[in-house]
C-alpha positions in Angstrom: -20.4 24.0 49.3 -22.4 22.2 46.3 -22.3 18.3 45.1 -20.4 19.7 42.4 -17.7 21.6 44.0 -17.1 18.2 46.8 -16.9 15.8 43.5 -14.1 18.2 41.7 -12.3 18.1 45.4 -12.9 14.6 46.9 -12.0 13.2 43.9 -15.5 11.1 43.9 -18.4 11.8 41.0 -21.1 13.1 42.4 -22.7 9.8 40.8 -21.2 7.6 43.5 -22.2 10.2 46.5 -25.8 10.6 45.3 -25.2 6.7 45.6 -23.6 7.2 49.1 -26.9 9.1 49.7 -29.6 6.7 48.5 -27.5 3.8 50.5 -27.3 6.4 54.1 -24.1 6.7 53.9 -23.4 10.8 53.2 -26.6 12.8 53.9 -25.9 16.5 53.3 -26.5 18.3 56.1 -28.1 20.9 53.8 -30.3 22.6 51.2 -29.7 25.7 49.1 -32.9 27.4 48.1 -32.7 26.4 44.7 -33.0 23.1 47.0 -29.1 21.8 45.7 -27.6 19.6 48.3 -25.2 21.6 50.2 -22.3 19.1 52.2 -20.1 21.1 55.0 -16.9 19.9 56.4 -18.3 17.1 58.5 -19.7 15.7 55.8 -16.7 15.8 53.5 -14.5 14.2 56.3 -16.5 11.6 56.2 -16.5 11.6 52.4 -12.8 10.5 52.6 -13.3 8.2 55.9 -15.4 6.0 52.5 -13.1 7.1 50.6 -10.1 6.0 53.4 -12.2 2.4 54.5 -13.1 1.6 50.8 -9.2 1.5 49.6 -9.0 -1.0 52.2 -11.1 -3.1 50.6 -14.6 -3.5 52.4 -18.1 -3.6 50.8 -19.7 0.0 51.3 -22.2 -2.1 54.4 -19.1 -2.8 55.8 -17.8 1.0 55.9 -21.7 2.3 57.8 -20.4 0.0 60.1 -17.9 1.0 60.6 -18.9 4.5 61.0 -22.0 4.5 62.6 -21.7 1.6 64.8 -19.2 1.9 67.5 -19.5 -1.4 69.0 -18.3 -2.7 65.7 -14.8 -4.5 66.2 -11.9 -3.7 63.4 -10.5 -7.0 64.7 -12.9 -9.2 63.2 -13.1 -7.6 59.8 -9.8 -6.6 59.0 -8.7 -10.8 59.8 -11.2 -11.2 57.2 -10.2 -8.9 54.9 -6.2 -9.7 54.9 -7.7 -13.8 54.6 -9.8 -12.9 51.3 -6.1 -10.8 49.8 -4.3 -13.3 50.5 -6.4 -15.9 48.7 -7.1 -13.2 45.4 -3.5 -13.1 45.8 -2.4 -16.7 45.5 -5.2 -16.8 42.8 -3.7 -14.3 41.0 -0.3 -15.8 41.3 -1.1 -18.9 40.0 -3.2 -17.2 37.1 0.4 -14.9 36.4 1.9 -18.4 36.4 0.2 -20.1 33.7 0.2 -17.4 31.8 3.6 -17.3 31.2 4.1 -20.8 30.9 2.5 -20.4 27.8 3.6 -17.8 26.7 7.3 -19.7 27.4 6.1 -22.2 25.5 6.0 -20.2 22.2 2.4 -20.8 21.0 2.2 -20.1 16.6 -1.9 -19.9 17.5 -4.4 -20.6 19.6 -4.7 -23.9 18.9 -1.4 -24.2 20.3 -1.9 -22.2 23.1 -5.1 -24.8 24.1 -3.0 -27.6 23.5 -0.5 -26.4 26.8 -3.5 -25.3 28.4 -4.9 -28.8 28.3 -1.3 -30.6 29.2 -1.1 -28.2 32.2 -4.2 -29.7 33.8 -3.4 -32.6 33.3 -0.2 -32.6 34.9 -1.6 -31.6 38.1 -4.9 -33.6 37.6 -5.5 -36.4 40.9 -5.3 -39.2 38.6 -2.1 -40.7 38.2 -2.5 -42.2 34.8 -3.5 -38.6 33.7 -0.1 -36.9 34.6 2.3 -39.6 33.2 0.3 -39.6 29.7 0.5 -36.1 30.0 4.3 -36.2 31.0 5.1 -38.2 27.9 3.1 -36.2 25.7 4.7 -33.6 26.5 7.8 -33.7 24.3 6.0 -35.0 20.7 3.5 -32.7 21.2 4.1 -28.3 22.5 6.3 -28.7 24.4 5.7 -28.3 28.1 7.3 -25.1 29.3 10.2 -26.5 31.5 9.2 -24.8 35.0 6.1 -26.9 34.8 7.7 -29.7 34.6 10.3 -29.4 36.9 7.8 -28.4 39.6 5.8 -31.6 38.7 8.7 -33.7 39.1 9.6 -32.1 42.3 5.9 -32.5 44.3 5.3 -36.4 42.2 4.5 -39.0 44.6 3.6 -41.7 41.8 7.0 -43.7 41.4 5.6 -44.3 37.2 4.8 -40.7 36.7 7.7 -39.4 38.3 9.6 -41.7 36.3 7.8 -40.1 33.2 8.2 -37.1 34.4 12.2 -37.6 34.5 12.4 -38.9 31.0 10.7 -35.6 29.6 12.6 -32.9 31.5 15.7 -34.9 30.5 14.6 -34.6 26.5 14.1 -31.0 27.4 17.3 -29.3 26.8 19.4 -27.9 29.8 17.1 -25.6 30.9 15.6 -27.5 33.7 18.4 -28.7 35.3 19.6 -25.1 37.3 15.3 -25.4 38.2 16.8 -28.7 39.8 19.6 -27.5 41.5 17.8 -25.1 43.6 15.8 -28.1 44.9 18.3 -29.4 46.5 18.3 -27.1 49.4 14.3 -27.2 49.7 13.3 -28.1 53.1 11.9 -30.9 52.5 13.7 -34.1 52.5 11.0 -36.0 50.0 12.2 -32.9 47.4 15.5 -32.7 47.9 15.1 -36.1 46.7 13.8 -36.2 43.1 15.9 -32.9 42.7 18.8 -35.1 42.3 17.5 -38.2 41.0 15.9 -35.9 38.2 19.5 -34.3 37.6 21.2 -37.6 37.5 19.2 -38.4 34.8 19.4 -35.2 32.9 22.1 -35.6 31.0 25.1 -32.4 29.6 28.1 -30.5 32.0 26.1 -28.6 33.8 24.0 -31.7 35.6 27.4 -32.9 36.0 28.5 -30.1 37.5 25.0 -29.7 39.3 25.9 -33.1 41.1 29.3 -32.8 42.3 28.7 -29.0 44.4 25.3 -31.6 45.6 28.4 -33.9 47.0 28.8 -31.7 49.7 24.6 -31.5 50.1 24.3 -32.2 54.3 21.8 -34.7 53.1 23.1 -37.7 53.1 20.5 -39.1 50.6 21.3 -36.9 48.2 25.4 -36.8 48.5 24.5 -40.8 47.3 22.2 -40.7 45.2 24.9 -37.7 43.6 28.2 -40.3 43.9 26.3 -43.0 42.2 25.2 -40.7 39.5 28.7 -39.1 39.3 29.6 -42.8 39.0 27.8 -43.8 36.0 29.3 -40.9 34.5 32.7 -41.7 35.2 33.8 -39.3 37.8 36.5 -40.8 39.9 36.1 -38.2 42.3 33.5 -40.2 44.1 35.1 -43.5 44.9 35.4 -42.1 48.8 31.3 -41.0 49.3 30.8 -44.5 47.4 33.7 -46.9 49.9 31.3 -44.2 52.8 28.1 -45.1 51.6 29.4 -49.2 51.7 31.0 -49.0 55.0 27.1 -47.9 56.9 25.0 -49.7 54.6 23.4 -47.3 52.4 22.9 -48.3 49.1 25.6 -50.2 49.3 25.7 -52.6 46.6 24.7 -50.1 44.3 27.7 -48.0 45.1 29.2 -50.6 45.1 28.2 -51.8 41.4 29.4 -48.0 40.8 32.7 -48.8 41.8 32.9 -51.7 39.4 31.5 -49.3 36.3 34.6 -46.6 37.9 37.5 -50.0 37.4 37.7 -49.4 33.7 42.0 -48.8 33.9 44.2 -50.7 36.0 45.1 -47.2 38.2 41.7 -46.4 38.6 41.2 -50.2 40.2 43.4 -49.7 41.7 43.5 -47.2 43.4 39.7 -48.2 44.0 40.8 -51.4 45.8 43.5 -49.6 48.0 40.2 -47.2 49.0 39.0 -50.6 50.3 41.6 -52.1 51.9 42.3 -49.6 54.2 39.2 -49.4 55.5 38.7 -52.3 55.8 41.8 -52.2 58.5 40.6 -49.0 60.0 39.6 -50.6 63.7 36.8 -48.7 63.7 35.3 -50.3 61.2 32.3 -53.2 62.5 32.2 -56.7 61.2 29.2 -55.8 58.8 31.0 -53.1 57.5 33.7 -55.3 56.8 31.7 -58.2 55.1 30.3 -55.7 52.9 33.8 -54.2 52.0 35.4 -57.4 50.9 32.5 -58.3 48.7 33.0 -54.7 46.9 36.7 -56.1 46.2 35.2 -59.0 43.7 34.6 -57.4 41.0 37.3 -54.6 41.1 40.2 -56.3 38.6 43.5 -56.3 38.8 46.9 -57.0 41.7 45.7 -54.8 44.1 42.3 -56.7 44.9 42.9 -59.7 44.3 45.9 -59.9 46.6 43.9 -57.9 49.0 41.3 -60.8 48.3 44.5 -63.2 49.4 45.2 -61.5 52.8 41.6 -61.5 53.7 41.1 -65.2 52.8 43.1 -65.6 56.6 41.6 -62.9 57.9 40.4 -63.4 61.1 37.0 -62.7 60.8 35.5 -66.0 59.7 33.1 -64.8 57.7 35.5 -62.1 56.0 37.7 -65.0 55.7 35.0 -67.3 53.8 34.0 -64.8 52.0 37.4 -63.6 50.2 38.0 -67.5 49.3 35.2 -67.5 48.1 35.5 -64.4 45.9 38.9 -65.9 44.8 37.5 -68.8 43.6 35.3 -67.0 41.3 37.8 -64.7 39.6 40.2 -67.4 39.1 37.6 -69.3 36.8 37.0 -66.5 35.4 
């Protein structure tokens, strides 16, 4: 079969077939009387083998070894191909993500594109100062896509930079709320904590709803942060969670402050005081927790809290009794 017919049937150009011949990959078995290359059936099978191996990403040099060297094992080469393919896919995925983020910023011209690229690069900088400046400038200059801000916020370890990113997210609208909520299910505890802290600073009803959902999170740190944030938003449903935090000694001071903020009306104040008293009366509540619960009554207004402190001033636990008596004096002096 002549080279033109081989090219037509195999899909490999005549030029490439000549290149294969120059490299010694394929040698036509014969020549016609006129000197034209003539390929046998075995030659054509070898061409198809070459193309099959090329489709896997092998170089022509490696293809030659694979076809001619019986001792050339494929395992190491295939492993290397897998590694290189993964690296290439990662690079392509990173590029695609960057292009999507530039598109999401809605640049009006190439100057805007360059600004977005500069901000995205700054967010990935090794310098905390550069990352912080990028977060702060993302609000006033060409806006950084919220997806990039969320990714940065969930991975940031420097407190000042993390605060700047949360500030930027809070001013980016509600677009980041859903993405941050996804971070609550991360297998990494630090990412879950960053996600709930960022949600706590996001405004709007959607963020409040996501924080409510976080109260059922299996991570106690996430539940606690969500409860504190909801307390500042006036959500009374978190009272049991806040009282539980005081009992456990986990952010108990912040939890007591949140209870005090929630006790803005008589009904809620009495409900909070009753919840604190019930845990004080629980036989399973240990002495240190009873002391913290007593202290939490200090800033709860109303007669229920006052009566509870009067009773606690005669408590068998001397530390509780002294704390309650001191708190009563403070209340009377107000």
